[in-house]
LOBA-323470 format. One record per residue (C-alpha): residue number from 1; residue in one letter; x, z, y. Coordinates in steps of 0.5 Angstrom, whole numbers. Example, Ala and Ser with C-alpha at 12.3 -4.5 7.8 and 13.67 -1.06 7.14 Angstrom:
BEGIN
nr 1	rest a	px 25	pz 16	py -9
nr 2	rest s	px 27	pz 14	py -2
//
This chain:
BEGIN
nr 1	rest m	px 39	pz 51	py 32
nr 2	rest f	px 41	pz 44	py 29
nr 3	rest v	px 38	pz 42	py 22
nr 4	rest n	px 40	pz 37	py 18
nr 5	rest v	px 34	pz 34	py 16
nr 6	rest r	px 33	pz 32	py 9
nr 7	rest v	px 26	pz 29	py 6
nr 8	rest r	px 24	pz 26	py -1
nr 9	rest f	px 19	pz 21	py -4
nr 10	rest a	px 18	pz 23	py -11
nr 11	rest p	px 14	pz 18	py -14
nr 12	rest s	px 12	pz 19	py -22
nr 13	rest p	px 13	pz 12	py -25
nr 14	rest t	px 6	pz 12	py -29
nr 15	rest g	px 3	pz 6	py -25
nr 16	rest y	px 4	pz 1	py -19
nr 17	rest l	px 5	pz 4	py -12
nr 18	rest h	px -1	pz 7	py -9
nr 19	rest i	px -2	pz 6	py -2
nr 20	rest g	px -3	pz 13	py -1
nr 21	rest g	px 4	pz 14	py -4
nr 22	rest a	px 6	pz 8	py 1
nr 23	rest r	px 4	pz 12	py 7
nr 24	rest t	px 7	pz 19	py 4
nr 25	rest c	px 14	pz 15	py 3
nr 26	rest l	px 13	pz 12	py 10
nr 27	rest y	px 12	pz 18	py 14
nr 28	rest n	px 18	pz 21	py 10
nr 29	rest y	px 22	pz 15	py 12
nr 30	rest l	px 20	pz 15	py 20
nr 31	rest f	px 21	pz 23	py 20
nr 32	rest a	px 28	pz 22	py 17
nr 33	rest k	px 29	pz 16	py 22
nr 34	rest s	px 27	pz 20	py 28
nr 35	rest k	px 31	pz 26	py 27
nr 36	rest g	px 37	pz 23	py 24
nr 37	rest g	px 36	pz 25	py 17
nr 38	rest s	px 36	pz 23	py 10
nr 39	rest l	px 31	pz 20	py 6
nr 40	rest i	px 32	pz 21	py -2
nr 41	rest l	px 28	pz 18	py -7
nr 42	rest r	px 27	pz 22	py -13
nr 43	rest i	px 24	pz 19	py -20
nr 44	rest e	px 19	pz 25	py -23
nr 45	rest d	px 19	pz 22	py -30
nr 46	rest t	px 18	pz 28	py -34
nr 47	rest d	px 11	pz 25	py -37
nr 48	rest l	px 15	pz 21	py -42
nr 49	rest d	px 8	pz 19	py -45
nr 50	rest r	px 6	pz 15	py -39
nr 51	rest s	px 13	pz 14	py -35
nr 52	rest s	px 16	pz 7	py -36
nr 53	rest r	px 22	pz 4	py -33
nr 54	rest q	px 18	pz -2	py -32
nr 55	rest f	px 14	pz 2	py -27
nr 56	rest e	px 20	pz 5	py -23
nr 57	rest l	px 23	pz -2	py -22
nr 58	rest a	px 16	pz -4	py -20
nr 59	rest q	px 15	pz 1	py -15
nr 60	rest r	px 22	pz 1	py -12
nr 61	rest a	px 21	pz -7	py -11
nr 62	rest d	px 14	pz -5	py -7
nr 63	rest l	px 18	pz 0	py -3
nr 64	rest e	px 24	pz -6	py -2
nr 65	rest w	px 19	pz -11	py 0
nr 66	rest l	px 16	pz -6	py 5
nr 67	rest g	px 23	pz -5	py 8
nr 68	rest i	px 23	pz 2	py 7
nr 69	rest t	px 30	pz 4	py 5
nr 70	rest f	px 33	pz 11	py 2
nr 71	rest d	px 40	pz 14	py 3
nr 72	rest e	px 40	pz 17	py -4
nr 73	rest g	px 37	pz 16	py -10
nr 74	rest p	px 38	pz 12	py -17
nr 75	rest e	px 43	pz 7	py -17
nr 76	rest i	px 44	pz 9	py -9
nr 77	rest g	px 48	pz 15	py -11
nr 78	rest g	px 49	pz 21	py -7
nr 79	rest h	px 52	pz 28	py -8
nr 80	rest v	px 46	pz 32	py -11
nr 81	rest g	px 44	pz 27	py -17
nr 82	rest p	px 42	pz 25	py -22
nr 83	rest y	px 36	pz 23	py -18
nr 84	rest r	px 31	pz 22	py -24
nr 85	rest q	px 28	pz 28	py -27
nr 86	rest s	px 29	pz 26	py -34
nr 87	rest e	px 36	pz 26	py -33
nr 88	rest r	px 36	pz 34	py -30
nr 89	rest h	px 34	pz 37	py -36
nr 90	rest k	px 40	pz 42	py -37
nr 91	rest i	px 39	pz 44	py -30
nr 92	rest y	px 32	pz 46	py -31
nr 93	rest e	px 34	pz 50	py -37
nr 94	rest e	px 39	pz 54	py -34
nr 95	rest v	px 34	pz 56	py -28
nr 96	rest a	px 29	pz 58	py -33
nr 97	rest l	px 34	pz 62	py -37
nr 98	rest q	px 36	pz 65	py -30
nr 99	rest l	px 29	pz 67	py -28
nr 100	rest i	px 28	pz 70	py -35
nr 101	rest a	px 34	pz 74	py -34
nr 102	rest n	px 32	pz 77	py -28
nr 103	rest g	px 25	pz 79	py -30
nr 104	rest h	px 21	pz 73	py -27
nr 105	rest a	px 20	pz 69	py -33
nr 106	rest f	px 19	pz 70	py -41
nr 107	rest y	px 18	pz 67	py -47
nr 108	rest c	px 11	pz 66	py -49
nr 109	rest f	px 9	pz 65	py -57
nr 110	rest c	px 2	pz 65	py -56
nr 111	rest r	px -1	pz 59	py -59
nr 112	rest e	px -6	pz 54	py -55
nr 113	rest e	px -12	pz 55	py -59
nr 114	rest v	px -11	pz 63	py -58
nr 115	rest l	px -11	pz 62	py -51
nr 116	rest e	px -17	pz 58	py -50
nr 117	rest r	px -21	pz 63	py -54
nr 118	rest k	px -19	pz 68	py -50
nr 119	rest k	px -20	pz 64	py -44
nr 120	rest a	px -27	pz 62	py -46
nr 121	rest a	px -29	pz 70	py -48
nr 122	rest a	px -26	pz 72	py -41
nr 123	rest l	px -31	pz 67	py -38
nr 124	rest a	px -37	pz 69	py -42
nr 125	rest q	px -36	pz 76	py -39
nr 126	rest n	px -35	pz 73	py -32
nr 127	rest l	px -27	pz 76	py -32
nr 128	rest n	px -21	pz 73	py -30
nr 129	rest p	px -19	pz 68	py -35
nr 130	rest a	px -11	pz 69	py -33
nr 131	rest y	px -6	pz 70	py -38
nr 132	rest d	px -6	pz 77	py -41
nr 133	rest g	px 1	pz 79	py -42
nr 134	rest t	px 1	pz 79	py -50
nr 135	rest c	px 9	pz 77	py -50
nr 136	rest y	px 11	pz 81	py -44
nr 137	rest g	px 15	pz 86	py -49
nr 138	rest i	px 19	pz 81	py -53
nr 139	rest t	px 26	pz 82	py -51
nr 140	rest a	px 31	pz 76	py -50
nr 141	rest e	px 34	pz 77	py -57
nr 142	rest e	px 27	pz 78	py -61
nr 143	rest a	px 25	pz 71	py -58
nr 144	rest q	px 31	pz 68	py -60
nr 145	rest d	px 31	pz 70	py -67
nr 146	rest r	px 24	pz 68	py -67
nr 147	rest m	px 25	pz 61	py -64
nr 148	rest d	px 31	pz 60	py -69
nr 149	rest k	px 26	pz 61	py -75
nr 150	rest g	px 22	pz 55	py -72
nr 151	rest e	px 17	pz 59	py -68
nr 152	rest e	px 15	pz 55	py -62
nr 153	rest a	px 15	pz 58	py -55
nr 154	rest v	px 14	pz 56	py -48
nr 155	rest v	px 17	pz 59	py -42
nr 156	rest r	px 12	pz 62	py -37
nr 157	rest f	px 13	pz 65	py -30
nr 158	rest k	px 11	pz 72	py -29
nr 159	rest t	px 6	pz 72	py -23
nr 160	rest p	px 7	pz 77	py -18
nr 161	rest d	px 1	pz 80	py -15
nr 162	rest n	px 1	pz 79	py -8
nr 163	rest a	px -2	pz 74	py -3
nr 164	rest y	px 2	pz 69	py 0
nr 165	rest t	px 2	pz 66	py 7
nr 166	rest l	px 4	pz 58	py 8
nr 167	rest n	px 5	pz 56	py 16
nr 168	rest d	px 4	pz 49	py 14
nr 169	rest l	px 6	pz 44	py 20
nr 170	rest v	px -1	pz 40	py 19
nr 171	rest r	px -6	pz 45	py 16
nr 172	rest d	px -3	pz 51	py 21
nr 173	rest e	px -4	pz 58	py 17
nr 174	rest v	px -6	pz 58	py 10
nr 175	rest v	px -7	pz 64	py 6
nr 176	rest f	px -7	pz 65	py -2
nr 177	rest p	px -10	pz 71	py -4
nr 178	rest a	px -7	pz 75	py -9
nr 179	rest g	px -10	pz 74	py -16
nr 180	rest m	px -11	pz 66	py -15
nr 181	rest v	px -7	pz 64	py -21
nr 182	rest g	px -4	pz 67	py -27
nr 183	rest d	px 2	pz 67	py -31
nr 184	rest f	px 4	pz 59	py -31
nr 185	rest v	px 8	pz 55	py -36
nr 186	rest l	px 15	pz 53	py -33
nr 187	rest l	px 18	pz 50	py -39
nr 188	rest r	px 14	pz 47	py -45
nr 189	rest s	px 16	pz 48	py -52
nr 190	rest n	px 19	pz 42	py -52
nr 191	rest k	px 24	pz 44	py -46
nr 192	rest m	px 20	pz 39	py -42
nr 193	rest p	px 19	pz 42	py -35
nr 194	rest t	px 13	pz 43	py -31
nr 195	rest y	px 11	pz 39	py -25
nr 196	rest n	px 12	pz 45	py -20
nr 197	rest f	px 18	pz 48	py -23
nr 198	rest c	px 22	pz 42	py -23
nr 199	rest c	px 20	pz 40	py -16
nr 200	rest v	px 22	pz 47	py -13
nr 201	rest v	px 29	pz 47	py -17
nr 202	rest d	px 30	pz 40	py -15
nr 203	rest d	px 28	pz 41	py -8
nr 204	rest i	px 33	pz 47	py -8
nr 205	rest k	px 39	pz 43	py -11
nr 206	rest m	px 37	pz 37	py -6
nr 207	rest k	px 37	pz 41	py 0
nr 208	rest i	px 30	pz 39	py 2
nr 209	rest t	px 28	pz 42	py 9
nr 210	rest h	px 21	pz 39	py 10
nr 211	rest v	px 16	pz 37	py 5
nr 212	rest i	px 11	pz 32	py 7
nr 213	rest r	px 6	pz 30	py 2
nr 214	rest g	px -2	pz 29	py 1
nr 215	rest e	px -7	pz 35	py 2
nr 216	rest d	px -8	pz 34	py -5
nr 217	rest h	px -2	pz 38	py -7
nr 218	rest l	px -4	pz 44	py -3
nr 219	rest n	px -6	pz 48	py -9
nr 220	rest n	px 1	pz 47	py -12
nr 221	rest t	px 4	pz 50	py -6
nr 222	rest l	px 2	pz 57	py -8
nr 223	rest r	px 6	pz 57	py -15
nr 224	rest q	px 12	pz 53	py -11
nr 225	rest l	px 12	pz 59	py -6
nr 226	rest m	px 12	pz 64	py -12
nr 227	rest i	px 18	pz 60	py -15
nr 228	rest y	px 22	pz 60	py -9
nr 229	rest d	px 21	pz 68	py -8
nr 230	rest a	px 24	pz 69	py -15
nr 231	rest l	px 30	pz 65	py -14
nr 232	rest s	px 31	pz 68	py -7
nr 233	rest a	px 31	pz 61	py -4
nr 234	rest t	px 28	pz 59	py 3
nr 235	rest p	px 22	pz 54	py 2
nr 236	rest p	px 22	pz 48	py 6
nr 237	rest q	px 17	pz 47	py 12
nr 238	rest f	px 11	pz 44	py 9
nr 239	rest a	px 7	pz 38	py 12
nr 240	rest h	px 0	pz 36	py 8
nr 241	rest a	px -3	pz 30	py 11
nr 242	rest s	px -10	pz 29	py 10
nr 243	rest l	px -12	pz 24	py 4
nr 244	rest l	px -15	pz 17	py 5
nr 245	rest i	px -22	pz 16	py 4
nr 246	rest g	px -27	pz 10	py 4
nr 247	rest k	px -33	pz 9	py 8
nr 248	rest d	px -37	pz 12	py 4
nr 249	rest r	px -33	pz 19	py 5
nr 250	rest q	px -30	pz 19	py -2
nr 251	rest k	px -23	pz 19	py -4
nr 252	rest l	px -20	pz 12	py -4
nr 253	rest s	px -21	pz 9	py -11
nr 254	rest k	px -21	pz 2	py -13
nr 255	rest r	px -28	pz 1	py -11
nr 256	rest h	px -26	pz 1	py -4
nr 257	rest g	px -22	pz -5	py -5
nr 258	rest a	px -14	pz -6	py -7
nr 259	rest t	px -11	pz 0	py -8
nr 260	rest s	px -4	pz -2	py -10
nr 261	rest v	px 2	pz -4	py -5
nr 262	rest a	px 3	pz -10	py -10
nr 263	rest q	px -4	pz -13	py -9
nr 264	rest y	px -3	pz -13	py -2
nr 265	rest r	px 3	pz -17	py -3
nr 266	rest e	px 0	pz -22	py -7
nr 267	rest e	px -6	pz -23	py -2
nr 268	rest g	px -1	pz -25	py 3
nr 269	rest y	px -1	pz -19	py 8
nr 270	rest l	px 5	pz -18	py 12
nr 271	rest p	px 9	pz -12	py 10
nr 272	rest e	px 10	pz -10	py 17
nr 273	rest a	px 3	pz -10	py 18
nr 274	rest l	px 1	pz -6	py 12
nr 275	rest l	px 6	pz -1	py 15
nr 276	rest n	px 3	pz -1	py 22
nr 277	rest y	px -4	pz 0	py 19
nr 278	rest l	px -2	pz 6	py 14
nr 279	rest c	px 2	pz 9	py 20
nr 280	rest l	px -5	pz 10	py 24
nr 281	rest l	px -8	pz 13	py 18
nr 282	rest g	px -7	pz 20	py 20
nr 283	rest w	px -2	pz 19	py 25
nr 284	rest s	px -4	pz 17	py 33
nr 285	rest h	px 0	pz 13	py 37
nr 286	rest p	px 2	pz 17	py 44
nr 287	rest a	px -1	pz 11	py 48
nr 288	rest e	px -6	pz 10	py 43
nr 289	rest k	px -3	pz 3	py 41
nr 290	rest d	px -6	pz 0	py 35
nr 291	rest v	px -1	pz -6	py 34
nr 292	rest f	px 7	pz -4	py 33
nr 293	rest t	px 13	pz -5	py 30
nr 294	rest m	px 17	pz 1	py 26
nr 295	rest s	px 23	pz 0	py 30
nr 296	rest e	px 18	pz 2	py 36
nr 297	rest i	px 15	pz 8	py 33
nr 298	rest i	px 21	pz 11	py 30
nr 299	rest p	px 23	pz 15	py 37
nr 300	rest l	px 16	pz 17	py 38
nr 301	rest f	px 14	pz 19	py 31
nr 302	rest g	px 13	pz 27	py 30
nr 303	rest i	px 9	pz 31	py 25
nr 304	rest e	px 5	pz 34	py 31
nr 305	rest r	px 1	pz 28	py 32
nr 306	rest f	px -2	pz 28	py 25
nr 307	rest s	px -9	pz 29	py 24
nr 308	rest k	px -13	pz 34	py 20
nr 309	rest a	px -19	pz 30	py 19
nr 310	rest s	px -19	pz 25	py 13
nr 311	rest p	px -18	pz 18	py 16
nr 312	rest i	px -23	pz 12	py 13
nr 313	rest y	px -19	pz 6	py 10
nr 314	rest d	px -22	pz 0	py 13
nr 315	rest m	px -20	pz -7	py 10
nr 316	rest e	px -23	pz -10	py 17
nr 317	rest k	px -18	pz -6	py 21
nr 318	rest l	px -12	pz -8	py 16
nr 319	rest a	px -14	pz -15	py 17
nr 320	rest y	px -14	pz -15	py 24
nr 321	rest i	px -7	pz -12	py 25
nr 322	rest n	px -5	pz -17	py 20
nr 323	rest n	px -7	pz -22	py 24
nr 324	rest q	px -4	pz -19	py 30
nr 325	rest h	px 3	pz -19	py 27
nr 326	rest l	px 2	pz -26	py 24
nr 327	rest r	px 1	pz -28	py 32
nr 328	rest l	px 7	pz -24	py 34
nr 329	rest l	px 12	pz -28	py 29
nr 330	rest p	px 16	pz -34	py 32
nr 331	rest i	px 13	pz -40	py 29
nr 332	rest e	px 20	pz -42	py 25
nr 333	rest e	px 20	pz -35	py 22
nr 334	rest l	px 12	pz -36	py 20
nr 335	rest a	px 14	pz -42	py 17
nr 336	rest s	px 19	pz -39	py 13
nr 337	rest r	px 16	pz -33	py 10
nr 338	rest y	px 9	pz -37	py 9
nr 339	rest g	px 13	pz -43	py 5
nr 340	rest a	px 16	pz -37	py 1
nr 341	rest f	px 10	pz -34	py -1
nr 342	rest t	px 5	pz -40	py -3
nr 343	rest t	px 6	pz -43	py -9
nr 344	rest t	px -1	pz -47	py -9
nr 345	rest h	px 0	pz -51	py -2
nr 346	rest s	px 4	pz -57	py -4
nr 347	rest m	px 2	pz -61	py 2
nr 348	rest f	px 5	pz -55	py 6
nr 349	rest l	px 12	pz -55	py 2
nr 350	rest e	px 12	pz -62	py 2
nr 351	rest s	px 11	pz -64	py 9
nr 352	rest s	px 16	pz -64	py 15
nr 353	rest i	px 18	pz -58	py 19
nr 354	rest d	px 14	pz -61	py 25
nr 355	rest w	px 8	pz -62	py 21
nr 356	rest r	px 9	pz -55	py 18
nr 357	rest h	px 9	pz -52	py 25
nr 358	rest r	px 3	pz -55	py 28
nr 359	rest f	px -1	pz -53	py 22
nr 360	rest l	px 1	pz -46	py 23
nr 361	rest n	px 0	pz -46	py 30
nr 362	rest l	px -7	pz -49	py 29
nr 363	rest f	px -9	pz -44	py 24
nr 364	rest k	px -5	pz -37	py 26
nr 365	rest e	px -10	pz -35	py 31
nr 366	rest k	px -16	pz -35	py 26
nr 367	rest a	px -12	pz -33	py 19
nr 368	rest q	px -12	pz -26	py 17
nr 369	rest t	px -7	pz -27	py 11
nr 370	rest f	px -3	pz -32	py 8
nr 371	rest r	px -8	pz -33	py 3
nr 372	rest d	px -12	pz -36	py 9
nr 373	rest f	px -7	pz -41	py 11
nr 374	rest e	px -8	pz -43	py 3
nr 375	rest m	px -15	pz -44	py 4
nr 376	rest y	px -15	pz -48	py 11
nr 377	rest g	px -10	pz -52	py 7
nr 378	rest a	px -15	pz -54	py 2
nr 379	rest q	px -20	pz -55	py 7
nr 380	rest l	px -16	pz -61	py 10
nr 381	rest l	px -16	pz -64	py 3
nr 382	rest s	px -23	pz -63	py 2
nr 383	rest l	px -28	pz -69	py 1
nr 384	rest e	px -35	pz -65	py 0
nr 385	rest i	px -39	pz -65	py 6
nr 386	rest e	px -42	pz -58	py 8
nr 387	rest g	px -49	pz -57	py 8
nr 388	rest g	px -54	pz -53	py 12
nr 389	rest e	px -59	pz -54	py 18
nr 390	rest e	px -53	pz -56	py 23
nr 391	rest v	px -51	pz -61	py 18
nr 392	rest a	px -58	pz -64	py 17
nr 393	rest q	px -59	pz -64	py 25
nr 394	rest i	px -52	pz -68	py 25
nr 395	rest l	px -54	pz -73	py 20
nr 396	rest a	px -61	pz -74	py 23
nr 397	rest m	px -58	pz -76	py 29
nr 398	rest p	px -59	pz -84	py 30
nr 399	rest t	px -52	pz -85	py 32
nr 400	rest t	px -48	pz -81	py 27
nr 401	rest k	px -48	pz -87	py 22
nr 402	rest n	px -45	pz -92	py 27
nr 403	rest i	px -40	pz -87	py 28
nr 404	rest a	px -38	pz -87	py 21
nr 405	rest q	px -38	pz -94	py 21
nr 406	rest y	px -34	pz -95	py 27
nr 407	rest l	px -29	pz -90	py 23
nr 408	rest v	px -29	pz -93	py 17
nr 409	rest d	px -27	pz -100	py 20
nr 410	rest v	px -21	pz -97	py 24
nr 411	rest l	px -18	pz -93	py 18
nr 412	rest t	px -19	pz -98	py 13
nr 413	rest p	px -13	pz -103	py 15
nr 414	rest i	px -8	pz -97	py 16
nr 415	rest a	px -10	pz -92	py 11
nr 416	rest a	px -5	pz -95	py 6
nr 417	rest t	px 1	pz -96	py 11
nr 418	rest t	px 0	pz -90	py 15
nr 419	rest p	px 0	pz -83	py 12
nr 420	rest f	px -2	pz -79	py 18
nr 421	rest v	px -5	pz -81	py 25
nr 422	rest s	px -3	pz -79	py 31
nr 423	rest e	px -7	pz -74	py 36
nr 424	rest v	px -7	pz -80	py 41
nr 425	rest q	px -10	pz -85	py 36
nr 426	rest v	px -16	pz -80	py 35
nr 427	rest g	px -17	pz -79	py 42
nr 428	rest e	px -17	pz -87	py 43
nr 429	rest w	px -22	pz -87	py 38
nr 430	rest m	px -27	pz -82	py 41
nr 431	rest d	px -26	pz -86	py 48
nr 432	rest a	px -28	pz -93	py 44
nr 433	rest m	px -34	pz -90	py 41
nr 434	rest k	px -36	pz -87	py 47
nr 435	rest n	px -35	pz -94	py 51
nr 436	rest t	px -37	pz -99	py 45
nr 437	rest l	px -42	pz -95	py 42
nr 438	rest g	px -45	pz -92	py 48
nr 439	rest v	px -45	pz -85	py 44
nr 440	rest k	px -43	pz -79	py 48
nr 441	rest g	px -44	pz -71	py 49
nr 442	rest k	px -46	pz -67	py 43
nr 443	rest p	px -48	pz -73	py 38
nr 444	rest l	px -41	pz -76	py 39
nr 445	rest f	px -37	pz -70	py 38
nr 446	rest l	px -41	pz -67	py 33
nr 447	rest g	px -42	pz -74	py 29
nr 448	rest g	px -34	pz -75	py 30
nr 449	rest r	px -32	pz -68	py 27
nr 450	rest l	px -37	pz -69	py 21
nr 451	rest a	px -34	pz -76	py 19
nr 452	rest l	px -27	pz -74	py 20
nr 453	rest t	px -27	pz -67	py 17
nr 454	rest a	px -34	pz -66	py 13
nr 455	rest q	px -35	pz -60	py 17
nr 456	rest p	px -39	pz -59	py 23
nr 457	rest h	px -34	pz -54	py 26
nr 458	rest g	px -27	pz -52	py 27
nr 459	rest p	px -21	pz -52	py 31
nr 460	rest d	px -18	pz -58	py 35
nr 461	rest l	px -21	pz -64	py 32
nr 462	rest k	px -15	pz -69	py 35
nr 463	rest i	px -10	pz -64	py 32
nr 464	rest l	px -14	pz -63	py 25
nr 465	rest s	px -15	pz -70	py 24
nr 466	rest s	px -7	pz -71	py 25
nr 467	rest l	px -6	pz -66	py 20
nr 468	rest t	px -10	pz -69	py 15
nr 469	rest p	px -8	pz -75	py 11
nr 470	rest t	px -11	pz -82	py 13
nr 471	rest k	px -13	pz -83	py 6
nr 472	rest i	px -17	pz -77	py 6
nr 473	rest l	px -20	pz -79	py 13
nr 474	rest l	px -22	pz -85	py 11
nr 475	rest e	px -26	pz -83	py 4
nr 476	rest r	px -30	pz -78	py 8
nr 477	rest a	px -32	pz -83	py 13
nr 478	rest k	px -34	pz -87	py 7
nr 479	rest r	px -38	pz -82	py 4
nr 480	rest l	px -42	pz -80	py 10
nr 481	rest l	px -43	pz -87	py 11
nr 482	rest q	px -46	pz -88	py 4
nr 483	rest k	px -50	pz -81	py 5
nr 484	rest l	px -53	pz -84	py 11
nr 485	rest s	px -54	pz -91	py 8
nr 486	rest s	px -58	pz -89	py 1
//
């Protein structure tokens, strides 16, 4: 039977978009695309104290940066809106009244402090601390009269006394025994709906067919199944993906590194690389590939390849995947995107297209993020000679001083008029030092590199030197000569 797949991503705008939330959204996006279905963005902003439009806009900006698009949602529109829960209060009140009318819910006037005392007393006697039914007998008319006189009441769901079974697409059969939960609140005294209530109402009204979310929502499912039953509605199919954990096998938190999408954006990761990595955290590629694009994966994506085991979040693996995506970019696109990212690499922004391309081609095999390009750019201008045992050995070579003197002599006349030297010139200098100074092999290459780059190791010396301002090359050679002469 054909099913018009409709899934949703429903973040709460109480903070920045977490990578766990981004993964949930990605899975819903890929599932919708693979089935020719629709992805709905629903903003769950009923927590008025913590929700803000600023966080909503920030989360949506992160999703846009990731390249995840929606078919319906705030500002997008659709036939089942509004798409912010704070704008759907009337809908929730109507459904709550419907549940009261058919006996599945009731007004409860019990004060919170009274309920807490009863709960503590029950626990002290090893009894079930569930709601004791004090307000079951209050009629709708009596309740309305008491509320008209100023008494506050919540709308509480009357929990059925039977077990529930969930056939989860990831967890398989999950049994919830009878008596697991007591009568729970649907509407607070200020008419604000609780999470489980508005979640079910919205999923019904928005015709959601599949709910793909984190395993931490599994406990919510029992209450939601009860509400579906009370409303004579068919629940969607549920798929509870495993939670992300750190290498210490604890739930992912800030101590494991960056946890918000915005942080990865600021650190210079590519959105396609982050999506690639997040996709692998709980889903496996049929061909066991680690690096792929979203367009490649859409026709292959399916919930049947979800893992029940909690995936370990590995920053090193993410860095590797980001490096692979950097390498895949055409040089023109890499230059454009890095240029749009960096605000500190002024030399890159002010240099010719040819210089930019040569710079990126030299470092892209090694760079893991855009921040690495900034670091390599800063190193091009650094005058400090590195320390360490290896540098000490180069400094101890008797030929190093002669190399530094030769380079000072050839660079001094051209430094003021030649912004950059060519790769050919650097090659000619190396040949000349070999022939005129009689230096060859390791002493030549190590001494020449230290004099021109202030480092004992690095990428191709000719290319690196041609990317470095001539004045910097001269100053490095002078400093090395001075160090060896002191």
